[in-house]
N, C-alpha and C positions, 0 to 999 in steps of 0.2 A: 590386759585382755589383747593386746600385738600377738602377745608368747599362743594366745590358747586361735587367734587366729591364723597361726603363722600354720602350727599344728592343725590345723583345720583345710585349711588355703594354700598349702603348698608344701614340699619336702625338702626344705632348707635344713628345718631343727633333726629330720631323717639324715643330711646328710652332712650338719655339724657333730651329730656325735651317735656313733653304732648301737644303742640301747634305746630303750625308754625312759630306764628310770632315772636317770643324769636329767633329764631333759623337767621332768617330772619334782625333783628335790628342785632344781635352780627355779618354778613355778612360784615354791612357793619359797625359799629358802633365800636366795638371790636372786630374784627374776630379770634385772637391769643388765648382771654378770653373764646369764643363763641367754639374752636378748643379745647384747652387743661383742660373746663367743659366735656365735650361731651366723651373725649380720656380716662381720668380719671375716669367715673363715670359708664364705659366699664369697666376698670380695674376689681371692684372689686363685690360680690354681694348685700351689701347693698349702693348706690352710691357713692359718696362723703365725703375720710376721712380721718385726720388725717394727713398724709404730702402730703395727695392731695388735701387738700386744698392746704399745701406749692405753689406744682404745676402752677394752678389755678391763685393763688396773682402773681406770679413770670411773665407768663403768661400779665396780667392785667397790670404790669407794663411796656412788653416790647410796651403792647400800649399805655400807655401814654405817653413809651418813644418815639413811631413814633410819637403821634400827640406832643410831642414837638419840637425835629426836623425840626417839618414842618413849625413849629409858627416860630423859628427859623431862617432857612433859606430864609421865606416869610420878615424876617424883616432886614435878609439884605439885600432883596433886594431894596429894601425900600430907 
């Protein structure tokens, strides 16, 4: 929901990404990573640098963790 709100009410996603396709894919595939990248992009004057990449990678790990948790639950039901 946060990505959708950012899309509607701010220009944060358009500043962080050049087109609409990557944020659209990110909304469905890697929402935490997309959100973290957009927020980290806006926090500095020159894009994502240094420690900000750690935050983006941490968000990617959260996205992967949610996929892994979903597959574990699916396997447990079968």
